[in-house]
C-alpha positions in Angstrom: -32.6 31.2 8.5 -32.1 27.8 10.2 -32.8 24.8 7.9 -34.3 21.6 9.2 -31.5 19.3 8.4 -28.1 19.1 6.6 -26.7 16.1 4.9 -22.9 15.9 5.1 -21.5 13.9 2.2 -18.8 13.6 -0.5 -18.1 10.7 -2.7 -14.4 10.9 -1.5 -15.6 9.3 1.7 -16.2 6.0 -0.2 -12.4 5.8 -0.4 -12.5 4.4 3.1 -11.9 1.0 1.6 -9.7 -1.7 3.2 -9.9 -4.3 0.3 -12.3 -5.9 -2.1 -13.1 -8.8 0.2 -13.7 -6.7 3.3 -17.3 -6.5 4.7 -17.1 -2.8 5.3 -18.3 -1.8 1.9 -18.9 1.9 1.2 -21.0 1.1 -1.8 -23.8 1.4 0.8 -23.3 5.2 0.9 -23.8 5.4 -2.9 -26.9 3.2 -2.7 -28.4 5.3 0.0 -27.7 8.6 -1.6 -29.2 7.4 -4.9 -32.3 6.0 -3.2 -32.9 9.4 -1.5 -32.3 11.3 -4.8 -34.7 9.0 -6.7 -37.3 9.8 -4.0 -36.6 13.5 -4.6 -35.8 13.7 -0.8 -32.2 14.9 -1.1 -32.0 18.3 -2.8 -28.5 19.6 -3.6 -29.2 22.6 -1.2 -29.1 20.1 1.7 -25.8 18.5 0.9 -22.6 19.9 2.4 -19.1 18.3 2.0 -17.0 17.3 4.9 -14.0 19.5 5.7 -10.6 18.2 6.9 -10.2 17.9 10.6 -7.7 20.0 12.4 -4.8 18.1 13.9 -5.4 19.5 17.4 -8.9 18.0 17.2 -7.6 14.6 16.4 -5.0 14.9 19.2 -7.8 15.6 21.7 -8.9 11.9 21.2 -5.9 10.0 19.7 -2.3 9.8 20.8 0.5 11.5 18.8 2.3 8.3 18.1 -0.9 6.6 16.9 -1.6 9.4 14.5 1.9 9.3 13.2 1.6 5.5 12.7 -1.6 6.1 10.6 0.2 8.7 8.5 3.2 6.5 7.9 1.2 3.4 7.0 -0.9 5.5 4.6 2.0 5.9 2.2 2.2 4.1 -1.1 5.2 2.2 0.2 5.4 2.4 4.0 8.8 2.3 5.6 9.6 -1.2 7.0 10.1 0.3 10.4 6.5 1.3 10.5 5.3 -1.9 9.0 6.9 -3.7 11.9 4.9 -1.5 14.3 1.6 -1.9 12.6 0.5 -4.7 14.9 1.2 -2.4 17.9 -1.4 0.0 16.6 -4.0 -2.6 15.5 -3.5 -1.7 11.9 -2.5 -5.1 10.4 -5.5 -7.2 11.4 -8.0 -8.8 9.2 -10.6 -6.4 10.6 -8.6 -3.2 10.3 -5.7 -3.5 7.8 -3.8 -0.3 6.8 -4.5 1.0 3.3 -3.1 3.7 1.0 -4.3 7.3 1.8 -5.8 6.0 5.1 -5.0 9.1 7.1 -6.3 11.7 4.5 -9.5 9.8 3.9 -10.3 9.1 7.5 -9.4 12.6 8.6 -11.9 13.9 6.1 -14.5 11.6 7.6 -13.7 12.9 11.1 -14.0 16.4 9.7 -17.4 15.6 8.4 -18.7 14.7 11.9 -17.1 17.8 13.3 -18.8 19.9 10.6 -22.1 18.3 11.5 -21.6 19.5 15.1 -20.7 23.0 14.0 -23.7 23.2 11.7 -26.1 22.3 14.6 -24.4 24.3 17.3 -24.0 27.4 15.2 -27.7 27.3 14.3 -27.2 26.7 10.6 -29.4 23.6 11.0 -31.4 21.9 13.7 -30.2 18.5 12.7 -27.2 17.2 10.7 -26.6 13.7 9.2 -23.1 12.3 8.4 -23.5 8.7 7.2 -19.8 8.4 6.5 -19.1 8.7 10.2 -19.8 6.5 13.1 -16.4 4.8 13.4 -17.0 4.1 17.0 -14.5 1.3 17.8 -11.2 3.2 17.3 -9.3 3.7 20.6 -6.9 6.4 21.7 -3.8 4.5 20.4 -5.2 1.6 18.4 -7.4 0.9 15.4 -10.1 -1.7 15.8 -13.3 -3.1 14.4 -13.0 -1.5 10.9 -12.3 1.9 12.6 -9.1 3.9 12.2 -10.0 7.3 13.8 -13.0 7.7 16.1 -14.9 10.5 14.4 -17.8 10.3 17.0 -15.4 10.9 19.9 -13.7 13.7 18.2 -17.0 15.4 17.3 -18.3 15.0 20.9 -15.0 16.3 22.3 -15.3 19.3 20.0 -18.9 20.0 21.0 -17.9 19.8 24.7 -14.8 22.0 24.5 -15.8 24.5 21.9 -19.4 25.0 22.8 -19.5 23.9 26.4 -22.4 21.6 26.0 -23.6 18.4 27.7 -23.8 15.6 25.2 -25.9 12.5 25.1 -24.4 9.9 22.8 -26.8 7.1 21.6 -25.3 4.1 19.9 -27.7 1.7 18.2 -25.1 -0.4 16.3 -25.3 -4.1 17.1 -21.7 -3.9 18.3 -21.0 -2.1 21.6 -19.8 1.5 21.1 -16.6 0.8 23.1 -14.3 3.5 21.7 -16.7 6.3 22.5 -17.5 4.9 25.9 -13.8 4.7 26.9 -13.2 8.2 25.5 -15.6 9.7 28.1 -15.7 7.1 30.8 -14.6 9.7 33.4 -16.3 12.7 31.8 -19.5 13.7 33.7 -20.7 16.0 30.9 -20.9 13.2 28.3 -23.5 10.4 28.8 -23.1 7.3 26.5 -26.0 4.9 25.9 -25.3 1.8 23.9 -27.8 -0.9 22.9 -26.0 -3.9 21.4 -25.8 -7.7 21.2 -24.2 -9.0 24.3 -20.4 -9.2 24.1 -20.6 -12.8 25.2 -20.8 -13.8 21.6 -19.9 -10.7 19.5 -17.1 -8.2 19.0 -15.8 -6.3 20.9 -16.8 -8.3 24.0 -17.5 -5.3 26.1 -20.6 -3.3 27.1 -21.8 -5.1 30.2 -24.3 -3.4 32.4 -21.8 -3.0 35.2 -19.7 -0.6 33.0 -21.1 2.6 34.4 -18.4 5.2 34.3 -15.9 6.2 37.0 -15.4 9.0 39.5 -17.8 11.9 39.0 -18.9 10.3 35.8 -20.3 7.2 37.5 -23.8 6.6 36.1 -23.2 8.4 32.8 -22.3 5.2 31.0 -25.4 3.0 30.3 -25.2 -0.3 28.4 -28.1 -2.5 27.3 -26.5 -5.8 26.1 -29.4 -7.7 24.6 -29.6 -11.4 23.8 -29.0 -13.0 20.4 -32.2 -13.4 18.4 -33.9 -10.5 20.0 -36.8 -9.2 17.9 -38.4 -5.8 17.3 -40.7 -5.5 20.3 -38.1 -6.4 22.9 -35.4 -4.3 21.3 -37.7 -1.2 21.2 -39.0 -1.8 24.7 -35.5 -1.7 26.1 -34.3 1.3 24.1 -37.4 3.4 24.6 -37.6 3.1 28.4 -33.9 3.6 28.9 -33.6 6.6 26.5 -36.6 8.4 27.9 -35.4 8.0 31.5 -31.8 8.8 30.8 -32.5 11.8 28.7 -34.9 13.2 31.3 -32.3 12.7 34.0 -29.2 13.8 32.1 -30.8 16.8 30.4 -28.4 17.1 27.4 -27.8 20.2 25.3 -27.0 18.1 22.2 -27.7 14.5 21.1 -25.2 12.7 19.0 -26.4 9.3 17.7 -24.7 6.5 15.9 -26.8 4.5 13.4 -25.2 1.2 12.6 -28.0 -0.9 11.0 -26.6 -4.3 11.7 -29.2 -5.4 14.2 -31.4 -6.5 11.3 -32.0 -10.2 10.8 -30.4 -10.1 7.4 -27.1 -8.8 8.7 -24.3 -11.5 8.2 -22.1 -10.4 11.2 -24.5 -10.5 14.1 -27.3 -12.6 15.7 -30.0 -10.0 16.5 -33.3 -10.7 14.6 -34.9 -7.3 14.1 -36.8 -6.0 11.0 -36.9 -2.6 9.4 -39.5 -1.5 11.9 -36.8 -0.6 14.5 -35.2 1.7 11.9 -38.5 3.5 11.5 -39.3 3.8 15.2 -35.8 4.5 16.6 -35.1 7.8 14.7 -38.6 9.0 15.6 -37.9 8.5 19.3 -34.5 10.3 19.1 -36.1 13.1 17.2 -38.8 13.5 19.8 -36.2 13.6 22.6 -34.0 16.1 20.8 -37.0 18.4 20.4 -38.1 18.0 24.0 -34.7 18.4 25.7 -32.2 19.9 23.3 -34.1 22.5 21.3 -33.9 20.1 18.4 -30.1 19.9 18.4 -29.3 16.4 16.9 -26.3 15.1 15.0 -26.6 11.6 13.5 -23.8 9.5 12.2 -23.6 6.2 10.2 -21.9 3.1 11.5 -22.0 -0.6 10.8 -24.3 -2.5 8.4 -23.2 -5.3 6.2 -26.2 -6.2 4.2 -25.5 -3.3 1.9 -28.3 -4.1 -0.6 -31.4 -5.0 1.4 -30.9 -3.2 4.7 -28.5 -0.2 4.8 -30.1 1.9 2.0 -33.5 1.6 3.5 -32.5 2.1 7.1 -30.3 5.1 6.5 -32.9 6.7 4.2 -35.5 6.3 6.9 -33.2 8.1 9.3 -32.8 11.1 6.9 -36.6 11.1 6.1 -37.3 11.4 9.8 -34.7 14.1 10.3 -36.1 16.3 7.6 -39.8 15.6 8.4 -40.5 14.1 5.0 -44.2 13.3 4.4 -43.4 9.7 3.7 -42.6 9.2 7.4 -46.2 9.9 8.4 -47.4 7.4 5.8 -45.1 4.7 7.0 -46.3 5.2 10.6 -49.9 4.3 9.5 -50.8 0.6 10.1 -50.9 -1.8 7.2 -48.8 0.5 5.0 -46.6 -1.3 2.4 -45.2 1.7 0.5 -43.0 0.8 -2.4 -39.4 1.9 -3.0 -38.9 4.1 -6.1 -39.1 1.8 -9.1 -36.2 3.6 -10.8 -33.9 2.7 -7.9 -34.9 -0.9 -8.1 -34.5 -1.0 -11.8 -31.0 0.5 -11.6 -29.6 -1.6 -8.8 -31.3 -5.0 -9.0 -29.1 -6.1 -11.9 -26.0 -5.5 -9.8 -27.4 -6.9 -6.5 -26.4 -10.5 -5.6 -29.7 -10.9 -3.7 -33.4 -10.0 -4.5 -34.0 -6.5 -3.4 -37.0 -5.7 -1.2 -39.6 -3.6 -3.0 -41.1 -1.9 0.0 -39.7 0.4 2.7 -40.6 -1.9 5.5 -40.3 -5.7 5.7 -43.5 -7.7 5.3 -44.8 -9.4 8.4 -44.1 -12.9 7.1 -40.6 -12.2 5.7 -38.8 -13.0 8.9 -39.6 -16.2 10.8 -40.5 -16.0 14.5 -37.7 -16.9 16.8 -37.9 -19.8 19.3 -37.4 -18.9 23.0 -39.1 -15.5 22.3 -40.6 -15.2 25.8 -37.4 -16.3 27.5 -35.3 -13.7 25.4 -37.8 -11.0 26.2 -37.7 -11.7 30.0 -33.9 -11.8 29.9 -33.7 -8.4 28.1 -36.2 -6.9 30.5 -34.0 -7.9 33.4 -31.0 -6.4 31.7 -32.9 -3.2 31.1 -33.8 -2.9 34.7 -30.1 -3.4 35.7 -29.1 -0.7 33.2 -31.5 1.7 34.8 -30.4 0.9 38.4 -28.8 4.3 39.1 -31.2 6.4 36.9 -34.0 8.0 38.9 
């Protein structure tokens, strides 16, 4: 019997840890899982551990020499010859420094995303969520942007090669999904859609509307670079129209989505000014499109998100609640609802949090100040949206 949704998770994935000062803090996984458990929304029967990825699957996306560099720099005491080459592979930067057991841990994360694809494509589940995944910046022969291996690209390549499906990749991280885009820039059976803060001010500096794919894949790369200080209504307007038209035109067999939750106003690494409302509405939209065009086949991955206390647990929990059709979702969609987070979760984590935790699932209407230039930003984003859709009927 096909289950509604599987949750791919193992505490081992929290070992993806650069250093104690690094903003990529996998404590957010533990906080999210605990929030869902205290809500009684994550039974053990839904949880499946990631499995190690096969080397040939890694090699389908990453070069042999890069993988070897990752392996060698993962040792307790790397050989000086490899230390001298770390810069060549992007593994000695402040963003992406090498760490012990890097290869083993990141390979397991990649394996988790591949397992999510297998679960959905085999009919074991309609949907699968792997929050440890979504490392979308890693390139073929270089680590970047907190990402060592690109689990999203490996999972999509596996879906395409093993199951012969057309894949729509949706990236809602505030940073452009560059690694996945470049992996499939000439591949007509993979369509990538990324909504992100414009690269004019934010890493990785790519994702302009004129990046559209090459050769027979022209038109299968769609970017929506939105303005700094964009708010909910403009963000959702851009995403909804683009996704509805692109999905209808591309007609995918499988949707793979990346759910960085760093477009929230509280996030310290970006300038977009959205609230928790987009993290309620966006999974609902993707869910509807998966049902309409893909027979429900939907794999969702994690991603960025650097306010690990106030934003990530709520946003990722809302994603899972949507995927498994939890009754709370319908309540949250009712106007004027201010449903509270589980008191036991707040009691456990508030003493450890450096900030005051929100007590409700959604942000109160007066918690975020209105941005100046709202009309100007909305018009600019609307123009960008039209450019993004230029070649989509």
